[in-house]
N, C-alpha and C positions, 0 to 999 in steps of 0.2 A: 749633207751635201760634204764634198769632199774638201780639204783645204785648198786646195789650188780654184776649184771653181767658186769659191769665197773671195779670196783673191780676186779672179777676174771679175767678179761682181761688184766687189767693191772699187777697183780700179774704172771700171764703165761708169759706173755710176758718178763717180769722181768726175771722168774725161767728161762725161755728159753734162753734168752741170757746169764744169768750167765753158763749155762750147755753147751751152743756151745764157750763160750770162752774158758772154762775148757776144754774140750773135742777137740777143735782144735788143742792144743797144744801137745795132748798125743794119736793121732788116733791109732785103731788098723789096724795091716796090713792088705791090701786089701784081701787077699786070706781067711780069715777067714770069714765066712757068719754069720750075728747075726742070734741068736735065740730069740726066743717068750718065756717068761718065765715071774718068780712072778720080779712084778716094784721094782725098788731100792729107796728106799724112801729117798729123798733128804730134805725134812722139814717137821716140826709138830709143831703146836703151838694152843693153847686156843685160842678160837675167845671172845674176852672181851665183843664186841657187839654183841653177840650170844651166852649166856650161855648155857651150856650144847652141843656145837659144837667146833670142832676143824679144822684147814685149814692145810691138808695135800699135799703137792708136790712130786708126785713120778715120776721117768721116764720110759718110756717104751720102748722097744726093741721089734720089730714085725719084725718077720723072714719072708723070700721070700716067696710068697705063691706058695703053693707044689700040682702039680697036683694031682688029685683025693684024695685030703683031705677028708676026712668026714667033714660035718657043725657040728658045736660046739653046744652046747645045752645052749650058753648062760650065761651070768649071769646079777646081778642085784647091783646097789649101793643104800646104805641107804641114800643119799644125793646128791646134784648137783654136776655133773663132767662136767669140763673143760678141754678139748686137746687141746693143741697146737702143730704142727708138727714141728720139730725140723730138720727133713732131711729123704730125699726120698717122698715117697705118699703112702697114708694108705687110706685104704678103712674102715669106720665105720658105724655101721646100729644100730637101733632100731627095734624092733618089730613094724610092721604096717605100717613103712618108707621105701623107697627105700635106699640102702645103698649108703652112701655118698662118692667120692673120695675126698679126703685132701691132699692138695700138702704143702710142704714146706713154714712154714708162713702163712698157713691159721689153723682154728681151727675148732672145734667139740662140740655141747653140749649135754649133757645128763640129763633129768630129774631124779628126785630122783624115785626109783623104776621102772624107765622103762627096759625092756628087752633089754638088750645089746648083741644081736647076730652074729655080724659083726665085727671083728677087724684081718686086716691080709694085710699085703702090697700090693701096686697094681701090683708089678711086681713080675715075677717069679725068676727075677735073682738077685736082691736089694732089700734087708730089707728097714724099715724106722725107724725113733724114735720120741720119742713125748714127753710132758712133760704133765700130769694131774693136775690140781688143783682139790681139791676135798674137798667139805663142809661134814664132819664126824660125826655124833653124839658120843660122849663121851660114849666108850666102844665098839662101834661098828666096825664091821670087815670092810676093805674097799670094797669087795665085798659079794654079797650072791648068793647062788646059784638061777639058773633060776626058781625054785617051790617053 
């Protein structure tokens, strides 16, 4: 495992633990289904050892899979992304690879520029949550269009 991946793993697990502790004391009622939407930014800092890059941590809320839902065109990220699932089971995929089912406590990695074309809950009734640790060039958006 490379030094950078070890650091990303440690940061992801630390962020996930912090979110799990925070969310366990104030959970939403069971009747409200999570909705996929814009990620919630939890942390951002410049990386001293990588000038021109920032470390950004976001929380992802992934809605239950909808029957007949059209496939997303996907998106790309300008830097590396490490995703750690904190709740439920999610499916993540990048172009050219089969989608991967990722359970609570497991992780997924996206290389810079990869076309991320699958992000959904593995369940039709239960959503999923995850923490994404992203390396982002200064001034760049978190996501880029598929094309």
